[in-house]
C-alpha positions as CSV (number, residue, x, y, z in Angstrom):
1,M,37.0,-9.2,-11.2
2,N,33.5,-9.4,-11.0
3,L,30.7,-8.7,-8.2
4,S,27.3,-9.7,-8.3
5,G,24.0,-8.2,-6.8
6,I,20.5,-8.1,-7.5
7,G,19.7,-6.2,-10.7
8,V,16.9,-4.0,-10.5
9,S,16.8,-1.3,-13.1
10,P,18.5,-2.6,-16.7
11,G,20.8,-0.4,-18.7
12,V,24.8,-0.5,-19.1
13,V,27.1,2.1,-18.3
14,V,31.3,2.3,-17.9
15,G,32.5,4.8,-15.3
16,T,34.5,5.6,-12.5
17,I,32.7,5.2,-9.2
18,H,31.6,8.0,-6.4
19,R,32.0,6.8,-2.6
20,Y,28.9,8.3,-1.0
21,V,29.1,8.1,3.0
22,H,26.7,9.5,5.4
23,A,28.1,11.6,8.2
24,V,28.3,9.6,11.3
25,I,28.0,11.4,14.9
26,D,30.2,9.7,17.2
27,Q,30.1,12.4,19.8
28,P,27.5,13.4,22.4
29,V,24.9,15.7,20.9
30,A,23.4,17.9,24.0
31,A,20.1,19.6,23.3
32,T,16.9,20.1,25.4
33,A,14.1,18.2,24.3
34,H,12.2,21.3,22.6
35,E,15.4,21.6,20.4
36,V,15.0,17.5,19.8
37,F,11.3,18.1,18.9
38,A,12.2,21.4,16.6
39,A,14.8,19.4,14.9
40,L,12.6,16.6,13.7
41,D,10.2,19.1,12.5
42,S,12.7,20.8,10.8
43,V,13.6,17.4,9.2
44,A,10.0,16.6,8.3
45,T,9.5,20.1,6.6
46,D,12.7,19.7,4.5
47,L,11.3,16.3,3.3
48,E,8.2,18.4,2.3
49,Q,9.9,20.7,0.5
50,R,11.9,18.0,-1.2
51,A,9.1,16.3,-2.3
52,E,7.1,19.4,-3.7
53,A,10.5,20.3,-5.6
54,V,11.1,17.2,-7.3
55,T,9.1,16.0,-10.7
56,L,9.8,12.3,-10.4
57,A,6.1,10.7,-9.4
58,V,7.8,8.0,-7.2
59,A,10.3,10.3,-5.7
60,K,8.0,12.4,-4.3
61,E,5.5,9.9,-3.2
62,V,8.5,8.4,-0.9
63,L,9.6,11.6,0.4
64,G,5.9,12.5,1.1
65,A,5.3,9.3,3.3
66,Q,8.6,10.1,5.0
67,A,7.7,13.8,6.1
68,M,4.4,12.0,7.4
69,I,6.4,9.7,9.6
70,A,8.5,12.4,10.8
71,R,5.3,14.4,12.1
72,D,4.2,11.2,13.3
73,P,2.3,12.3,16.9
74,A,3.3,8.6,18.5
75,L,6.9,9.4,17.6
76,V,6.8,12.7,19.5
77,E,5.3,11.1,22.5
78,A,8.1,8.6,22.5
79,I,10.6,10.7,22.2
80,A,9.1,13.0,25.2
81,A,8.6,9.8,27.5
82,R,12.5,9.5,27.5
83,L,13.0,13.6,28.1
84,L,10.9,14.1,30.5
85,D,12.5,17.8,32.0
86,D,13.0,20.6,29.2
87,K,16.7,20.9,30.3
88,I,19.5,20.3,28.4
89,H,20.5,16.5,28.5
90,P,24.2,15.9,27.8
91,D,23.4,13.4,25.2
92,V,20.3,12.7,23.4
93,R,21.1,10.0,20.8
94,G,20.2,7.5,23.2
95,A,16.8,8.6,23.8
96,I,16.3,9.5,20.6
97,T,17.2,5.9,19.1
98,D,15.1,4.3,21.9
99,A,12.2,6.2,20.5
100,F,12.5,5.2,17.3
101,A,13.9,1.7,18.6
102,G,9.8,0.6,19.0
103,F,8.7,1.5,16.2
104,R,11.7,-0.1,14.0
105,D,11.1,-3.3,15.7
106,A,7.4,-3.0,14.7
107,L,8.4,-2.9,11.1
108,L,11.2,-5.5,11.4
109,S,8.9,-8.2,12.9
110,L,6.8,-7.8,9.8
111,G,9.3,-9.1,7.5
112,G,9.5,-8.4,3.9
113,Y,7.9,-4.8,2.4
114,F,7.7,-3.5,5.7
115,A,11.0,-4.6,7.3
116,E,12.7,-2.8,3.9
117,R,10.8,0.4,5.3
118,V,13.0,0.0,8.3
119,A,15.7,2.2,6.3
120,D,13.0,5.2,6.2
121,L,13.1,5.5,10.3
122,D,16.6,5.4,10.2
123,E,16.8,8.2,8.0
124,I,14.4,10.4,9.8
125,R,16.4,9.1,13.1
126,D,19.7,10.3,11.6
127,R,19.1,13.1,10.1
128,T,17.3,14.8,13.6
129,V,20.7,13.7,15.0
130,A,23.2,15.4,12.5
131,R,20.5,18.4,12.4
132,L,20.7,18.9,16.3
133,S,25.1,18.2,16.0
134,G,25.6,20.4,13.2
135,L,27.2,17.8,11.1
136,E,24.8,16.8,8.5
137,T,25.6,15.0,5.3
138,S,26.4,16.8,2.5
139,A,24.1,16.9,-0.5
140,L,24.6,13.9,-2.8
141,T,26.3,16.0,-6.1
142,L,28.5,15.0,-8.5
143,S,31.3,17.3,-10.6
144,K,31.6,14.8,-13.6
145,P,29.7,11.6,-14.4
146,G,30.3,8.8,-12.3
147,V,29.0,5.3,-10.8
148,I,27.4,6.1,-7.2
149,V,28.0,3.5,-4.7
150,A,27.3,3.3,-1.3
151,T,26.2,1.6,1.8
152,D,22.9,2.5,1.0
153,L,20.9,5.3,-0.6
154,T,18.2,7.1,1.0
155,P,15.2,8.5,-0.7
156,A,15.8,11.8,0.1
157,D,19.6,11.2,-1.7
158,T,18.0,9.4,-4.8
159,A,15.3,12.2,-5.4
160,A,18.5,14.7,-5.2
161,L,20.5,13.1,-8.3
162,D,21.8,15.3,-11.0
163,L,20.9,12.9,-13.6
164,D,23.5,14.7,-16.1
165,F,26.4,13.0,-14.0
166,A,24.8,10.0,-12.1
167,L,25.5,7.3,-14.4
168,A,24.0,4.1,-12.3
169,L,23.6,3.2,-8.7
170,V,25.2,0.2,-7.2
171,V,24.7,-0.2,-3.3
172,E,26.0,-2.9,-0.6
173,R,22.5,-3.4,0.9
174,G,18.7,-3.4,0.0
175,G,16.0,-5.5,-2.0
176,P,14.2,-5.5,-5.3
177,T,11.3,-3.7,-3.3
178,S,13.8,-1.0,-1.2
179,H,13.5,2.7,-2.2
180,T,16.8,2.3,-3.5
181,A,15.5,0.1,-6.2
182,I,12.4,1.9,-6.7
183,V,13.6,5.4,-7.3
184,A,16.4,4.0,-9.6
185,R,13.4,2.6,-11.7
186,G,11.6,5.6,-12.1
187,L,14.5,7.9,-12.9
188,G,15.6,4.9,-15.4
189,I,19.4,4.6,-14.8
190,P,21.1,1.4,-13.8
191,A,20.8,0.1,-10.6
192,I,22.1,-3.3,-8.2
193,V,20.9,-3.6,-5.1
194,G,22.8,-6.0,-2.3
195,C,26.1,-6.1,-4.2
196,S,28.5,-7.4,-1.5
197,G,31.9,-6.2,-2.2
198,I,31.4,-2.9,-3.9
199,L,32.4,-0.9,-1.1
200,D,36.0,-2.5,-1.2
201,L,37.1,-1.5,-4.4
202,D,39.4,1.7,-4.6
203,D,38.1,5.6,-5.0
204,D,39.0,6.0,-8.7
205,A,38.0,2.4,-9.6
206,H,36.8,1.9,-13.4
207,I,33.5,-0.3,-13.4
208,L,31.0,-1.8,-15.6
209,V,27.6,-1.7,-14.4
210,D,25.0,-4.4,-16.0
211,G,21.3,-3.3,-14.1
212,R,19.8,-5.8,-15.6
213,D,21.7,-8.9,-14.8
214,G,23.2,-7.6,-12.0
215,V,27.0,-7.5,-12.9
216,V,29.4,-5.3,-12.0
217,I,32.8,-5.5,-13.4
218,V,35.9,-4.5,-12.4
219,S,38.2,-2.6,-14.9
220,P,36.3,-4.2,-17.9
221,S,38.2,-5.1,-21.2
222,S,36.8,-3.0,-24.5
223,D,35.5,-6.4,-25.9
224,E,33.4,-6.9,-22.2
225,V,32.2,-3.1,-22.4
226,S,31.3,-3.5,-26.1
227,S,29.5,-7.1,-25.9
228,R,26.9,-6.0,-23.2
229,Q,26.4,-2.2,-24.6
230,V,25.6,-3.7,-28.1
231,K,23.2,-6.5,-26.3
232,E,21.4,-3.9,-24.3
233,E,20.9,-1.8,-27.3
234,S,19.5,-4.7,-29.3
235,L,17.2,-5.5,-26.6
236,R,15.8,-1.9,-26.3
237,A,15.3,-1.7,-30.4
238,R,14.0,-4.7,-30.4
239,A,11.3,-3.5,-27.4
240,A,10.6,-0.2,-29.5
241,A,10.4,-2.5,-33.1
242,V,7.0,-4.1,-31.9
243,T,3.9,-2.4,-31.2
244,G,0.0,-3.7,-30.8
245,P,-1.3,-6.6,-29.0
246,G,1.0,-9.5,-28.2
247,R,1.4,-12.1,-30.2
248,L,3.8,-14.9,-30.8
249,S,6.1,-15.0,-34.5
250,D,3.0,-17.5,-35.8
251,G,0.3,-15.1,-34.9
252,T,-0.8,-16.5,-31.8
253,P,-2.4,-13.8,-29.4
254,I,-0.9,-13.3,-26.3
255,A,-2.7,-10.7,-23.6
256,L,0.0,-8.5,-22.2
257,M,-1.6,-6.8,-19.5
258,A,-0.5,-4.7,-16.5
259,N,-0.3,-4.9,-12.3
260,A,-1.6,-1.7,-11.0
261,G,-2.6,-0.4,-7.6
262,N,-4.3,2.9,-8.4
263,E,-5.8,5.4,-10.8
264,H,-1.9,6.6,-11.9
265,D,-1.0,3.0,-12.7
266,A,-3.8,2.7,-14.4
267,I,-3.1,5.7,-16.6
268,A,0.5,4.6,-16.9
269,A,-1.0,1.2,-18.2
270,A,-2.9,2.7,-21.0
271,A,-0.1,4.9,-21.7
272,A,2.3,1.6,-22.4
273,G,-0.1,0.1,-24.5
274,A,-1.2,-2.8,-21.9
275,E,-4.3,-4.7,-22.6
276,G,-5.9,-4.4,-19.6
277,I,-5.0,-4.7,-16.1
278,G,-4.3,-8.2,-15.2
279,L,-3.8,-7.3,-11.4
280,F,-5.4,-4.5,-9.5
281,R,-4.5,-4.6,-6.0
282,T,-7.1,-3.3,-4.4
283,E,-5.3,-3.5,-1.0
284,L,-3.6,-0.4,-1.6
285,L,-7.0,1.4,-0.9
286,F,-6.6,-0.1,2.7
287,L,-3.3,-0.3,3.9
288,D,-2.6,3.2,5.4
289,R,-6.3,3.3,6.7
290,T,-7.2,2.8,10.3
291,T,-10.5,2.5,9.8
292,E,-12.4,0.3,6.5
293,P,-12.9,2.7,3.6
294,T,-17.0,3.3,3.2
295,V,-18.1,1.5,-0.3
296,E,-19.0,4.6,-1.2
297,E,-15.5,5.6,-1.0
298,Q,-14.6,2.1,-3.0
299,I,-17.0,2.9,-5.5
300,H,-15.5,5.8,-6.3
301,M,-11.7,4.7,-6.7
302,Y,-12.9,1.6,-8.5
303,S,-15.1,4.1,-11.1
304,R,-11.5,5.7,-12.1
305,V,-9.8,2.9,-12.8
306,F,-12.5,1.3,-15.0
307,A,-12.7,4.9,-16.5
308,A,-8.8,4.4,-17.3
309,M,-9.6,1.3,-18.9
310,P,-12.5,1.9,-21.9
311,G,-13.6,-1.6,-23.3
312,L,-10.2,-3.2,-21.8
313,K,-10.3,-6.1,-19.1
314,V,-9.7,-5.2,-15.5
315,I,-8.9,-7.9,-13.4
316,L,-9.6,-6.8,-9.3
317,R,-8.2,-8.8,-6.7
318,T,-10.0,-8.5,-3.3
319,L,-8.5,-7.3,-0.2
320,D,-5.1,-9.7,0.1
321,A,-4.3,-8.1,3.5
322,G,-1.8,-10.1,5.8
323,S,1.6,-10.9,6.0
324,D,4.1,-8.2,4.4
325,K,0.5,-6.2,3.6
326,P,-1.1,-5.8,6.9
327,V,-4.2,-3.7,7.3
328,P,-4.3,-1.8,10.9
329,F,-8.2,-2.7,11.4
330,L,-8.1,-6.4,10.5
331,N,-4.7,-7.6,11.7
332,V,-4.7,-6.7,14.9
333,I,-2.8,-10.1,16.4
334,A,0.9,-10.5,16.3
335,E,1.1,-13.4,14.1
336,E,4.2,-15.9,14.5
337,N,4.1,-16.4,10.7
338,P,2.2,-14.0,9.1
339,A,2.7,-15.3,5.3
340,L,1.4,-18.4,6.6
341,G,-1.2,-16.7,9.0
342,V,-5.1,-15.0,8.2
343,R,-4.2,-13.2,4.8
344,G,-6.6,-12.9,2.0
345,W,-9.3,-15.1,1.8
346,R,-8.5,-16.1,5.2
347,L,-9.5,-12.7,6.3
348,T,-13.4,-14.4,5.9
349,R,-12.6,-16.3,9.0
350,I,-12.6,-13.0,11.1
351,A,-14.1,-9.7,9.1
352,N,-16.6,-11.5,6.6
353,D,-18.9,-8.3,6.1
354,V,-15.3,-6.3,4.9
355,L,-15.4,-8.6,1.5
356,E,-18.8,-8.5,1.1
357,R,-18.7,-4.7,1.4
358,Q,-15.8,-4.8,-1.0
359,L,-17.9,-6.8,-3.7
360,E,-20.5,-4.5,-3.4
361,A,-18.5,-1.6,-4.3
362,I,-17.1,-3.9,-7.0
363,G,-20.6,-4.5,-8.1
364,K,-21.9,-0.7,-8.5
365,A,-18.8,0.4,-9.6
366,S,-19.1,-1.5,-12.6
367,V,-23.1,-1.3,-13.6
368,A,-22.2,2.0,-15.1
369,C,-18.6,1.7,-16.8
370,D,-17.2,0.4,-20.2
371,A,-14.6,-1.9,-18.5
372,D,-14.7,-5.3,-18.9
373,V,-14.4,-6.3,-14.7
374,W,-13.4,-9.8,-13.6
375,V,-12.7,-10.0,-9.7
376,M,-10.6,-13.0,-8.3
377,A,-10.0,-13.9,-4.5
378,P,-6.3,-14.2,-3.2
379,M,-5.1,-17.4,-0.9
380,I,-7.5,-19.7,-1.9
381,D,-6.7,-23.5,-1.1
382,L,-10.0,-25.3,-1.5
383,P,-12.3,-26.2,-3.7
384,E,-14.9,-25.2,-0.6
385,E,-13.6,-21.6,-0.4
386,A,-13.5,-21.2,-4.4
387,Q,-17.5,-22.1,-4.5
388,D,-18.1,-19.7,-1.4
389,F,-16.3,-16.8,-3.2
390,A,-18.2,-17.4,-6.7
391,R,-21.7,-17.7,-4.6
392,R,-20.7,-14.0,-3.2
393,A,-19.3,-12.2,-5.8
394,R,-22.3,-13.4,-8.5
395,A,-24.9,-12.4,-5.6
396,H,-23.6,-9.0,-6.5
397,G,-23.7,-9.0,-9.8
398,I,-19.9,-9.6,-11.0
399,K,-19.8,-12.0,-14.0
400,H,-16.4,-13.4,-14.0
401,V,-15.3,-14.7,-11.0
402,G,-11.7,-16.4,-10.7
403,V,-9.2,-17.1,-7.9
404,M,-5.6,-16.8,-7.0
405,I,-3.6,-20.2,-7.3
406,E,-0.4,-19.2,-4.9
407,T,-0.2,-22.0,-2.9
408,P,1.0,-25.3,-3.4
409,A,-2.9,-26.6,-2.1
410,A,-4.5,-25.1,-4.4
411,A,-1.8,-25.7,-7.3
412,M,-2.6,-29.3,-6.6
413,L,-6.4,-29.2,-6.0
414,A,-6.3,-27.0,-9.5
415,D,-8.7,-29.2,-11.2
416,K,-11.3,-28.8,-8.5
417,V,-10.6,-25.3,-7.4
418,I,-10.8,-23.8,-11.0
419,A,-13.7,-25.9,-11.8
420,E,-15.7,-23.2,-9.6
421,V,-14.8,-20.5,-11.1
422,D,-14.4,-19.0,-14.5
423,F,-10.9,-18.2,-14.8
424,A,-7.5,-18.4,-12.4
425,S,-4.0,-16.3,-12.4
426,L,-1.2,-17.9,-11.2
427,G,0.3,-15.6,-8.5
428,T,4.6,-16.8,-8.9
429,N,5.4,-14.4,-6.4
430,D,3.9,-16.0,-3.5
431,L,3.7,-19.3,-5.3
432,T,7.7,-19.5,-5.9
433,Q,8.3,-18.5,-1.9
434,Y,5.6,-21.3,-0.9
435,V,6.8,-24.1,-2.9
436,M,10.3,-23.5,-2.1
437,A,9.9,-22.2,1.8
438,A,12.0,-19.0,1.4
439,D,10.6,-15.2,2.0
440,R,10.9,-14.0,-1.6
441,L,11.9,-10.7,-0.2
442,D,14.9,-11.8,2.1
443,S,18.1,-11.0,-0.4
444,R,20.1,-13.4,1.6
445,L,17.6,-16.0,-0.3
446,S,17.5,-15.1,-3.8
447,D,18.9,-18.3,-5.2
448,L,16.3,-19.8,-3.6
449,T,13.7,-17.7,-4.9
450,S,13.3,-18.0,-8.2
451,T,10.3,-18.9,-10.3
452,W,12.9,-20.5,-12.7
453,H,13.3,-23.4,-10.7
454,P,12.0,-26.6,-11.9
455,S,9.9,-27.6,-8.7
456,V,7.9,-24.1,-9.2
457,L,7.8,-24.4,-13.3
458,R,6.4,-28.3,-12.8
459,V,3.6,-26.2,-10.2
460,I,2.6,-23.9,-12.8
461,H,2.2,-26.8,-15.1
462,Q,-0.2,-28.6,-13.5
463,A,-2.3,-25.8,-12.6
464,A,-1.9,-24.7,-16.1
465,S,-2.8,-28.2,-17.2
466,S,-6.3,-28.3,-15.1
467,A,-7.4,-25.1,-16.2
468,A,-6.8,-26.1,-20.0
469,A,-8.7,-29.5,-19.5
470,L,-11.5,-27.1,-17.7
471,S,-10.9,-24.9,-20.9
472,A,-10.5,-22.2,-18.7
473,P,-8.1,-19.1,-18.9
474,I,-5.1,-18.9,-16.5
475,G,-2.9,-15.8,-16.3
476,V,0.4,-14.9,-14.6
477,C,0.5,-11.6,-12.6
478,G,3.4,-12.1,-10.8
479,E,6.9,-10.5,-11.6
480,S,8.2,-13.6,-13.2
481,A,5.9,-12.4,-16.3
482,A,8.1,-9.2,-16.9
483,S,11.1,-11.8,-17.4
484,P,11.0,-12.1,-21.3
485,H,12.4,-15.3,-21.3
486,L,10.6,-17.0,-18.8
487,A,7.2,-15.4,-20.2
488,A,8.1,-17.6,-22.8
489,I,8.4,-20.7,-20.8
490,L,5.2,-19.7,-19.1
491,L,3.3,-19.7,-22.4
492,G,4.7,-23.1,-22.9
493,L,3.3,-24.7,-19.8
494,G,0.1,-23.5,-20.7
495,V,-0.4,-20.2,-19.4
496,T,-2.9,-17.8,-21.7
497,S,-2.1,-14.2,-20.3
498,L,0.5,-12.4,-18.4
499,S,0.7,-9.2,-16.3
500,M,3.4,-7.6,-15.2
501,A,4.4,-3.6,-14.6
502,P,3.7,-1.1,-17.4
503,S,7.7,-0.4,-18.2
504,A,8.0,-4.1,-18.9
505,I,5.6,-4.9,-21.6
506,A,7.2,-3.2,-23.9
507,E,10.6,-5.8,-24.0
508,V,8.3,-8.6,-23.5
509,R,5.9,-8.1,-26.2
510,G,9.4,-7.5,-28.7
511,Y,10.7,-10.8,-27.1
512,L,7.6,-12.8,-28.0
513,A,6.9,-11.4,-31.3
514,G,10.2,-13.4,-32.1
515,V,9.5,-16.8,-31.0
516,D,6.7,-19.1,-32.2
517,R,4.5,-21.7,-30.1
518,P,5.9,-24.9,-30.8
519,T,9.0,-23.5,-29.6
520,C,7.9,-22.3,-26.4
521,V,6.3,-25.4,-25.8
522,H,9.4,-27.4,-26.7
523,A,11.7,-25.2,-24.5
524,A,9.2,-25.5,-21.7
525,S,9.1,-29.4,-21.8
526,L,13.2,-29.9,-21.5
527,V,13.1,-27.0,-18.4
528,L,10.9,-29.2,-16.6
529,N,13.7,-31.8,-16.2
530,A,16.3,-29.2,-15.5
531,R,17.9,-30.1,-12.0
532,S,18.3,-26.0,-10.8
533,A,16.9,-22.7,-12.0
534,Q,20.2,-21.6,-13.5
535,E,19.9,-24.9,-15.7
536,A,16.4,-24.3,-16.3
537,R,17.5,-20.6,-17.7
538,E,20.3,-22.0,-19.6
539,I,18.4,-24.4,-21.8
540,A,15.8,-22.0,-22.0
541,V,18.3,-19.2,-23.4
542,A,19.8,-21.8,-25.7
543,I,16.5,-22.9,-27.2
544,L,14.8,-19.7,-27.4
545,G,17.7,-17.7,-28.3
546,E,18.2,-14.4,-26.4
């Protein structure tokens, strides 16, 4: 019996399942308003202490963020509005749930990344009620090695894992950007999310977990275990064996760069051997701000990132707010469909000066640095928009100006759009969801949100061909660049550089070192004629090899 989900952290392990169930408070919980506030404060303190104690940086970050939510004065006010008298209320569960509901609905309406943050609110709510009831969920502890299976895991759960015994994580819910996925990748243990049916297994079930392929095999045979473990060990050995700049087996150089969002990411990229930053997400400076960062604040951040990449290329994406990344002081109008609304370059329609100040900061920060600074604009559709952005950027002394190709319109008009700038970068995450008309963060639509789909690959090929005709470099900075086989296909389609998570660089570098350019081109020409994403991938693997 096999189960499947979304593989979010690679590795192959075999073990007995350890079912983890959160306590359910199904009895009335009597308390005063003061006691509720004290319980919420206690939960916040506990999260802060856990954040302080944990060594894993990503776990520390998410626990700290949860503690900030628990201490949000607006949340306290919402609870107080429902528990007006400081008397003993016979059951405060409804009031607490209603208070959290407003914040919960706001996140759900945004969709994508923010919808997945609803789990943070749910955890704080449930911990508060449990603390009041005295029936808190016991810590996630194992006395022997096992595979943890659950409906979902909270950041506090995953941060407390004992890696001597936690072999892997498999949860029924969650997506590739959920905290379970993020922390599991940071811990370096195999993990699968969105695995329907995992909780139906017997408590003593013996399973194999393949976090790379997103597969769970119940009662695996020795041959199944051996073949998957040998394959995984081979892939890891190949990744470790190749160092230095990226290149194909025939010597064709391929720049392998990293995606980053802050100074720490840039340092991690340098440590992973990245040949630069292929996508620096500047919006992370803005997301939690109620006011716009000053030019001086932005200069300080950009300068620190540039300092981490001396002599290397750093490609910054200007503010890509909107959709799943709303900025409080910009996205003030609720949109029916934010993914198709005012985001990226379109923000110039409502906040033109914000881009001007950002370009000013980037231009000033680049003057005194050793990095090779390039800048690109997101959500460009038309040649006129590319021309306008290039004019503005160059006015601030920025020498290398480019655009993101992430909408079908930009890809179809790539010969006109790219002609206005120096380079382009394919944002395959958004491009895929726009071509396929499917939310890339909705696990229910995972079969429609694969960049392997021939429809998406044809659009990429057209854009890359247009760039080649203009002798303009065109890279990929979406998650697709982190897939070794897909990376080879992208190169065969005409892409000239790849940018990915730092942790993926070694494996992609190792794989590409074993294939030559003619083979990549041949494989790419065949996958364009496939009928489905699955068929396209099968063709690529058959030609390129594992």
